Each structure stands twice: as C-alpha cells, then as structure tokens.
C-alpha positions in Angstrom: 19.7 1.2 -27.3 19.7 1.5 -23.6 16.3 1.5 -22.0 15.3 3.9 -19.2 15.6 2.4 -15.6 12.4 4.3 -14.7 9.0 4.7 -16.3 5.9 6.6 -15.1 2.4 5.2 -16.2 -0.2 8.0 -15.1 -4.0 8.8 -15.7 -5.0 5.3 -17.0 -8.2 5.0 -14.9 -6.9 1.4 -14.0 -6.8 0.8 -10.3 -3.3 0.2 -9.1 -1.6 0.9 -12.7 -0.6 4.4 -12.1 2.7 4.2 -10.7 6.8 4.6 -11.0 8.0 1.5 -12.5 11.6 0.4 -11.8 13.6 -2.4 -13.8 13.3 -5.6 -12.0 14.9 -8.4 -14.1 14.2 -10.3 -17.4 11.2 -12.1 -18.7 10.8 -13.6 -22.1 14.2 -12.4 -23.0 13.4 -8.7 -22.3 13.8 -6.7 -19.3 10.8 -6.0 -17.3 9.8 -3.2 -15.0 7.9 -3.3 -11.5 5.5 -0.8 -10.0 6.6 0.5 -6.7 3.6 0.8 -4.9 1.2 -1.9 -6.2 3.6 -4.1 -8.0 2.1 -4.1 -11.5 4.4 -5.1 -14.3 5.6 -3.9 -17.7 6.9 -7.0 -19.6 7.3 -8.3 -23.1 4.4 -10.8 -24.3 5.4 -13.6 -26.7 2.9 -15.9 -28.3 1.5 -16.1 -31.7 2.4 -12.5 -31.8 4.8 -10.3 -29.5 4.1 -7.0 -27.8 4.7 -5.0 -24.8 2.1 -5.6 -22.0 0.9 -3.8 -18.8 -0.5 -6.5 -16.3 -1.0 -6.9 -12.7 1.2 -9.9 -12.6 4.3 -10.9 -14.5 2.9 -12.9 -17.4 -0.6 -12.1 -16.6 -3.5 -10.6 -18.7 -2.7 -7.3 -20.6 -4.6 -4.3 -19.6 -2.5 -1.9 -21.9 -0.6 -3.3 -24.9 1.6 -1.9 -27.6 1.7 -2.3 -31.3 2.3 -5.7 -32.6 4.3 -7.4 -33.9 6.9 -5.6 -31.9 10.8 -5.9 -31.9 11.5 -3.0 -29.6 13.8 -4.0 -26.7 12.2 -1.1 -24.6 8.6 -0.7 -23.4 6.6 0.3 -26.4 3.2 1.4 -25.0 1.0 4.5 -25.5 2.7 7.7 -25.1 -0.4 9.1 -23.6 0.0 7.1 -20.4 3.5 5.8 -20.4 6.8 7.9 -20.5 10.4 7.7 -19.2 11.4 9.1 -16.0 9.6 9.8 -12.7 5.8 11.0 -12.6 5.2 14.7 -12.5 3.9 16.1 -9.3 0.1 15.4 -9.1 -2.2 18.6 -9.1 -5.5 18.2 -7.2 -8.3 17.3 -9.6 -12.1 17.0 -8.7 -13.0 13.3 -7.7 -16.1 12.2 -9.5 -18.0 11.1 -6.5 -21.2 11.8 -8.3 -19.7 10.8 -11.6 -21.8 11.6 -14.8 -25.4 10.8 -14.2 -27.1 10.0 -17.6 -30.6 8.6 -17.8 -33.7 8.8 -19.6 -36.9 8.0 -17.7 -40.2 7.1 -19.1 -43.0 6.7 -16.5 -46.4 5.6 -17.7 -49.3 3.5 -16.5 -51.0 1.5 -19.1 -54.2 -0.3 -19.0 -56.6 -2.3 -21.1 -59.1 0.2 -22.5 -62.5 -0.6 -23.7 -62.7 -1.1 -27.6 -62.6 2.9 -28.2 -59.9 4.6 -30.3 -56.4 4.6 -28.8 -54.5 7.7 -27.6 -53.0 9.6 -30.3 -49.3 9.3 -30.7 -48.9 13.0 -31.4 -48.9 13.8 -27.8 -46.8 16.8 -27.3 -44.2 16.0 -24.5 -43.8 18.3 -21.7 -41.1 20.9 -22.2 -37.6 20.3 -21.1 -36.6 21.4 -17.7 -33.5 23.2 -17.5 -31.3 22.0 -14.6 -30.7 24.8 -12.1 -27.1 26.0 -11.5 -27.6 25.0 -7.9 -25.1 22.3 -6.7 -27.5 19.4 -6.1 -25.3 16.7 -4.9 -26.2 17.4 -1.2 -30.0 17.4 -2.1 -30.6 15.1 -5.0 -32.2 11.8 -4.3 -33.5 9.2 -6.9 -35.8 6.4 -6.0 -36.9 4.7 -9.3 -38.7 1.3 -9.8 -39.2 -0.1 -13.3 -42.0 -2.3 -14.5 -42.4 -3.8 -17.9 -45.6 -4.5 -19.6 -46.0 -5.2 -23.6 -49.8 -4.3 -24.5 -51.3 -5.6 -27.7 -51.9 -3.0 -30.4 -55.7 -3.6 -30.3 -57.1 -5.4 -27.2 -58.9 -8.6 -28.3 -62.3 -9.2 -26.4 -62.4 -12.4 -24.6 -65.1 -14.6 -25.7 -66.9 -16.3 -22.7 -70.0 -18.8 -22.5 -72.6 -17.8 -25.0 -76.4 -16.8 -24.6 -79.1 -17.9 -26.9 -81.9 -15.8 -28.5 -85.2 -16.9 -26.7 -87.2 -16.3 -29.9 -84.7 -18.5 -32.0 -82.8 -21.0 -29.9 -80.6 -21.8 -32.9 -79.1 -18.3 -32.8 -76.0 -17.8 -30.6 -75.4 -14.4 -29.1 -71.7 -13.8 -28.2 -71.3 -12.5 -24.6 -68.4 -10.2 -24.0 -66.5 -10.1 -20.6 -66.9 -6.7 -18.5 -64.0 -4.4 -19.2 -61.4 -4.4 -16.3 -61.5 -0.9 -14.5 -57.9 0.1 -13.4 -57.3 2.9 -11.0 -54.8 4.6 -13.1 -55.0 8.4 -13.2 -52.3 9.0 -15.7 -53.6 9.0 -19.3 -50.8 10.6 -21.2 -46.9 9.8 -21.6 -44.5 11.9 -19.7 -40.8 11.8 -21.0 -37.9 13.3 -19.1 -35.0 14.7 -20.9 -31.6 13.0 -19.6 -29.1 15.0 -17.7 -25.9 15.2 -19.8 -22.8 16.4 -18.2 -21.1 16.1 -14.7 -22.5 16.7 -11.2 -19.7 17.6 -9.0 -20.2 17.3 -5.3 -19.0 20.0 -3.1 -15.4 19.8 -1.9 -13.3 21.0 0.9 -10.1 22.9 1.2 -7.2 20.4 1.9 -4.3 21.5 4.1 -1.1 19.8 5.3 0.9 20.4 8.5 4.2 22.0 7.4 6.2 20.0 10.1 4.3 16.5 9.8 4.0 15.5 6.1 1.3 12.8 7.2 -1.0 15.1 8.8 -3.8 16.7 7.0 -6.7 19.1 7.6 -9.9 19.4 5.6 -12.4 22.4 5.9 -14.4 25.0 4.3 -14.9 26.9 7.7 -11.6 28.8 7.0 -11.6 32.2 8.4 -8.9 35.1 7.7 -7.8 34.2 4.3 -6.6 37.2 2.5 -9.0 38.7 0.1 -6.7 40.7 -2.1 -4.9 37.7 -3.8 -5.8 34.3 -5.0 -5.0 31.1 -3.2 -2.5 28.8 -4.9 -1.4 25.2 -4.1 1.4 25.0 -1.6 0.9 28.6 -0.1 2.0 28.7 3.4 0.0 30.3 6.4 0.1 30.5 10.3 -3.3 29.3 11.5 -5.2 28.3 14.6 -6.4 24.7 13.8 -8.8 23.2 16.2 -7.6 25.8 18.7 -3.9 25.1 18.3 -1.4 27.1 16.5 0.2 25.4 13.4 2.0 26.1 10.2 -0.1 24.7 7.3 0.1 24.6 3.7 -2.8 24.6 1.3 -3.1 21.6 -1.2 -6.2 22.3 -3.1 -9.8 20.9 -3.1 -10.5 17.5 -1.6 -13.8 15.6 -2.7 -13.3 12.7 -0.4 -13.8 14.3 3.0 -16.2 16.6 4.7 -15.5 19.5 7.1 -13.4 17.9 9.9 -11.3 20.8 11.1 -11.9 24.4 12.2 -9.1 26.7 10.7 -8.4 30.5 11.2 -5.8 32.0 9.3 -3.6 34.1 11.6 -0.5 35.1 9.2 0.9 34.8 5.8 1.2 33.8 3.3 4.8 32.9 4.0 5.8 31.4 0.5 5.2 27.9 -0.9 6.1 24.7 0.8 7.3 23.1 -2.0 10.1 25.7 -2.3 11.1 25.2 1.4 9.3 28.1 2.6 7.6 26.5 5.7 10.7 27.7 7.8 9.3 31.5 7.1 6.2 30.7 8.8 5.7 32.7 12.1 2.9 31.8 14.5 4.3 33.2 17.9 6.0 29.8 18.7 7.4 28.2 15.9 6.5 24.3 16.1 9.6 22.2 16.5 9.7 18.6 15.6 10.9 16.1 18.2 14.7 16.2 18.2 16.5 13.4 16.3 19.7 12.1 18.3 22.5 12.0 15.7 24.3 9.5 17.7 22.0 6.6 18.3 21.0 4.5 15.2 17.2 3.5 15.0 16.2 0.0 16.1 15.2 -0.7 12.4 18.9 -0.5 11.2 19.2 -4.0 11.7 17.8 -7.0 13.9 21.1 -7.6 15.6 22.8 -4.1 15.8 22.0 -2.9 19.2 23.4 0.4 20.5 23.9 0.4 24.3 24.2 3.0 26.9 27.9 3.1 26.4 27.5 5.5 23.5 28.2 9.0 24.0 25.5 11.1 22.6 27.1 14.6 23.0 25.3 16.4 20.0 21.6 16.6 19.1 20.0 18.8 16.5 16.6 20.0 15.7 15.4 19.1 12.2 13.9 22.2 10.6 12.8 22.0 7.0 14.9 24.3 5.2 16.8 24.7 1.8 20.0 25.0 3.9 21.3 21.8 5.3 22.1 22.0 9.1 25.5 20.2 8.3 27.8 20.1 5.4 26.0 17.9 2.6 26.9 15.9 -0.6 25.4 18.1 -3.3 23.0 16.5 -5.7 25.0 14.6 -8.5 28.0 14.9 -6.0 30.2 12.3 -4.7 32.4 11.4 -1.6 35.5 9.4 -1.5 36.6 8.1 2.1 39.4 5.9 3.4 39.8 5.5 7.2 39.3 3.4 10.2 36.9 0.7 11.0 33.8 2.4 11.9 30.3 3.6 11.5 30.0 6.6 9.4 27.1 8.9 9.1 26.3 11.7 6.7 23.5 13.8 6.9 22.6 15.4 3.4 19.8 17.6 1.9 18.4 16.5 -1.2 15.6 19.2 -1.4 11.8 19.3 -1.5 11.5 17.4 -4.8 9.4 14.3 -5.1 10.2 11.0 -6.8 13.1 8.5 -6.9 16.4 9.2 -5.1 19.4 6.9 -6.2 22.9 6.7 -4.6 25.7 4.7 -6.1 28.2 3.0 -3.9 31.3 1.2 -4.3 32.8 -0.7 -1.3 36.0 -1.7 -3.2 37.8 -4.7 -1.8 36.9 -4.5 1.9 33.1 -5.2 2.6 30.9 -2.4 3.7 27.2 -1.8 4.5 25.4 0.9 3.1 22.0 2.1 4.4 19.6 5.3 3.7 17.2 6.6 6.3 14.6 9.2 5.5 11.9 10.5 7.8 13.5 8.5 10.6 12.9 5.1 8.8 15.3 2.7 7.1 14.2 3.0 3.3 17.5 1.1 1.7 20.0 -1.4 3.0 22.5 -3.2 0.9 23.8 -5.4 3.8 27.3 -6.0 3.6 28.8 -6.2 0.2 32.1 -6.2 -1.3 34.3 -7.7 -3.9 35.9 -10.3 -1.6 32.3 -11.6 -0.5 31.8 -12.6 -4.2 35.2 -14.5 -4.5 35.3 -18.0 -3.0 38.8 -17.8 -2.3 38.4 -14.7 0.0 34.7 -15.0 1.2 35.2 -17.1 4.3 37.8 -14.9 5.8 35.7 -11.7 4.9 32.7 -13.3 6.6 34.8 -14.1 9.7 36.1 -10.6 10.0 32.6 -9.1 9.9 31.2 -11.6 12.6 34.1 -10.7 14.8 33.0 -7.0 14.9 31.9 -6.0 18.4 31.9 -2.3 18.5 32.4 0.6 16.1 33.8 4.3 16.5 31.3 6.6 15.1 32.2 9.4 12.8 29.9 12.3 11.7 30.6 14.0 8.2 31.7 17.7 8.6 33.2 18.3 5.2 36.2 19.9 6.6 37.9 20.9 9.8 37.1 17.8 11.7 39.2 16.2 14.3 40.0 12.8 12.8 43.7 12.4 12.0 44.4 12.1 8.4 40.7 12.7 7.4 39.5 16.2 8.2 36.2 15.6 6.7 35.1 13.8 9.8 34.6 14.3 13.7 34.6 11.5 16.1 31.4 10.9 17.9 31.5 8.3 20.4 31.2 4.5 19.9 28.6 1.9 19.3 29.2 -1.3 21.5 27.7 -4.7 21.9 27.4 -5.3 18.1 26.3 -8.9 16.9 26.1 -9.3 13.3 24.9 -12.6 11.8 25.6 -14.0 8.3 22.0 -14.6 7.6 20.6 -11.1 8.5 23.5 -8.8 8.0 25.9 -10.2 5.0 24.7 -10.3 1.4 24.3 -13.7 0.0 26.7 -14.9 -2.7 23.9 -17.3 -4.0 21.7 -14.5 -5.6 22.4 -12.1 -8.7 21.4 -8.5 -9.1 18.8 -9.6 -12.0 15.8 -8.7 -9.6 17.7 -6.1 -7.4 17.3 -6.9 -3.7 18.1 -10.4 -2.6 17.4 -12.0 0.7 17.1 -9.2 3.6 18.3 -6.5 1.1 16.2 -3.4 0.7 15.7 -1.3 -2.4 18.8 -2.5 -4.4 18.5 -1.4 -8.1 18.1 -4.1 -10.3 20.6 -5.0 -13.0 23.3 -2.9 -11.5 26.3 -3.0 -12.5 25.1 -6.0 -14.6 22.0 -8.5 -13.9 24.6 -11.4 -13.7 26.7 -9.6 -11.0 26.5 -11.6 -7.6 24.3 -10.0 -4.9 27.3 -9.4 -2.7 29.1 -7.6 -5.5 31.0 -4.4 -3.9 29.2 -2.2 -6.5 25.6 -1.4 -5.6 23.1 1.2 -6.1 20.2 1.8 -3.7 17.1 4.0 -4.1 13.9 5.0 -2.5 10.7 7.1 -3.5 10.5 10.4 -1.8 6.7 10.9 -1.7 6.7 14.2 0.2 8.4 17.5 0.2 9.4 17.2 3.7 11.7 16.2 5.4 14.4 17.2 3.1 17.3 15.5 4.9 18.2 12.1 4.4 20.8 10.0 6.5 23.5 7.8 4.9 25.1 5.2 6.9 28.3 3.2 6.1 29.8 0.5 8.2 32.9 -0.9 7.2 36.3 -2.3 7.9 37.3 -5.1 10.3 39.8 -5.6 12.9 42.4 -6.6 10.4 41.9 -4.0 7.7 40.8 -0.4 7.3 37.9 0.5 5.0 37.8 2.4 1.9 34.6 3.2 0.0 33.2 5.6 -2.4 29.7 7.4 -2.9 30.0 7.7 -6.7 26.9 9.9 -7.3 24.0 11.1 -5.3 20.8 11.6 -7.7 18.1 13.8 -6.0 14.5 13.6 -6.9 13.2 16.2 -9.3 12.1 19.5 -8.2 8.1 20.3 -8.3 7.1 22.6 -11.0 
C-alpha cells in the first residue's frame, strides 16, 4: 500500500506538534515524515515492541503513539489528531488566556481555646454565591496566602512547677499555665464554593490588510459596521484605519492583543477575501502594491547570478489580487512542454487563494536545467541544475563545463500563444541577463547525495523520495513544493534556466498541483 506524502496533525495541544508533515526519508526500515514548521517527526519505533511515534526529534521520546505491536507501513496514529492530506483552514477560536480557574478556598484562623467545649461541627456554611454574568477578567484579582496548622483534638494543659498546700506540705497542687490569648476575630469556618467553568477574557476584532497579508489590525473601536447583517470571517470592507484608507478583511476575534488601531468602516462589504474579492473593494483610490518588474530576477535567486543594467526592462505589471491571472497561466493540474533555445524562461501563473502545499513536477530530460519557484517575491523552492547527464559519470564532466561556461541568457516570458519566438509561439523575447557566473558548489546539484531526504546541499524544498529514494540528487526528474500560508498573493513565478552554448534545452512541467481552496 502506498502511503500519503502529506499528513496533517491538528489540535493535539502539544506545542510545535500541529503541522503539515512531508515524507523525509526512511528510519528503522519505514518512511518517516517531517513537520514543515517545527521539524517534528512521525517515525516508526522498534524495540521490545513496534509502533508509530510522534516526537520532536527523529528517534526521540514519543508524545503520541499508535497501537502496538504494529506492522502497518504507513503512520497508524489516532485519527482524532492525524489524517492524510493538508490541514484544513483554521477558524478563529478563543485563546484561553484565563483558562479554567478551579479552586476551593477554606479560610480560617484557629487558636488554642481554654478547656471549653469545641465549636460544633454542624456549622452551616454560607450560601453559595452565584457568579455574575459580567466578564470579570479585566477586574478579577486573587491574592491568596496559605498557612497550615494541625490542632490537637483536645488541647492538653501544660503542667508547670507545682505549688504546695500550706496546711499540708505533703499535698501537691498542680499549677496550670495561663491560656494564651490570640487576637483572631473569626470563630467560624467559611467555605467558598469553587468556580467551575471557563473565564473568557475580552477579545478584539482581528483584521487583515487586503494587499499586505502580513499586516494585521486589532480593535473593538470599529465604527460604521453594517447593522442589518451579521459579520462573517473573510468579509472585505473599505475602511479608514488610523486615518489611512485601506481595504481590510475580517478574520474573527483575537484574544492575544488589545485595542491597537482605530477603524472606521467606509464601504462594503465587497465579498470575501478567501474568494478573491479584495479587488472589488473601493476606497476612493485603490491601494496598489509596489510594481514588481517582470524582467529582473530577485537577488535571492542564486548567490552568483547577478543581473546587470544591460537587461532591457521594457514591461512592468501591477500585481493585483484577482481570480483572473494577469498573464496566460498553467492551470491547476495542468502541464507545459517546452523545447527551445538556451535561455531564462519565466512563467507567471495563478494558483488561487487556497492555503497549503503547492507541488510542481519537472523533467529536465537529457539537458540539465534549473527549476525555481517564487512566491510573494521570495525564492521558496530551487532544484539547482539537475539532469540525467549530471547523474551519469560518462557525461557529467562535460555537462558541468557547459553550465559553468554560460555568461548570459536570453529571457523569455510565457504568453501562451501569439508570441514572437520563432518556432515557439508560446513565448515572447524579453531582453537579456548578462554577467552570469555559476559555480559548481552553489548552482549544480551534487551527484553525491540521493533523494531519500529530499533537498541535498543548497537545494530548497525538493520532495523526498521522488521519483525514488535511491535516485541521485541531480536526477532530471524532480518535484518542488512550498507551503502557501496566506490567500494572497495568488500568483507564483516559475523560473527555468537551461541549455548551453552547445545544445538547446528541452524541459517539461508535468503537473502543477495547486493548494486546496478554503471552505
């Protein structure tokens, strides 16, 4: 039976355990899976008995175990917390800042009485006080000190030096010490009933900037909200936030922040941000993100690939969240087959507002190529140069020399059809990239590693075990992935560098797997 390449662990209550887990190689004769955020592991434990284990390290202590003895080749852990596939979109839930306050307090002051009858045990406790419905987190204060003292059931008088009867010196008269007077006004026991239940502290509304997914606003001072319909998560509004016009999306109640912003709703609702409706927001002047040149690769592309001013930046485009891509795209689950000149190929494609793992399967075939994925202007996956000839000792030396000899690339932009490239109308020419300087250590996949653990050396987010764990790290068949953690931006940039001065390139995008669409 083939195991899933992705598992989700959710709602465990273990700090660091909730995550998306991806296959990372083998351990104890079974595949193991590695968390993408905190690097926790799902692995197969073998000892006096065998079972599946969730731990913060490979081979470490188990925080969650499956049934045993176990012979399953796939993770067999509680289905309450672990299931195949990506994690569902989280919905805001109250954070228990005040948690459950559960205590029974018994306050009393005991003293040693004179030899008189002890208080009756049938003292009626005070009536139970019903907690008020008022949210008390902002005013409650508990300052308790405890002291323990164990009294004897019947205080025993302390015998001190004796006195003699003057009329009969042989008769001794016991002399009792004087009772100690204690200044304790409480003469009854007071028992307070415990608070059972949850004290939920006040929360504030959490909002997200439509065009900057890392910017959030927190406030209960929100004016202008419509009163004729309920407020749902992801609703889009035009608003004045701290005296600046913004398009914002409602995310729910947050219990970790206070009132940090002043928000006045000015228009909307315009739809839902998780459905791509931020573009419908109207605030007078629609905010526009900083234009991203489609010509110049970012500096994080590779330490040695440095574009110069000889490039011809003739086109720029404004990145606007939309369900309609600004350029022809590869559809989800689609493919692209390309054969052409040596060059730098750029594809801008829309993968939607879904959250989770995006996976792209490439095949460089015989000529080495380099595949990269950019999202939110960041390099999130990089295969380095891979190709069948790099994995074969008889051809690898010449293939490496061809790559190191590259000093410039013609640049091509994917347009789908009607392009100006002779013999390949899916592409338009778009300037050149000069002064390229690749190195074997930083830019070419090593032939010393395997795909057992995925990325090897400077590779980034290479899927482990594809096409097989024993395949060479420089094998021409490769899968790249990244975790799309927010709805926007919806567009990714796929970069392919290939060919040499002696041979033309020929590569295939076999499948683009988009993240799931939020419910």
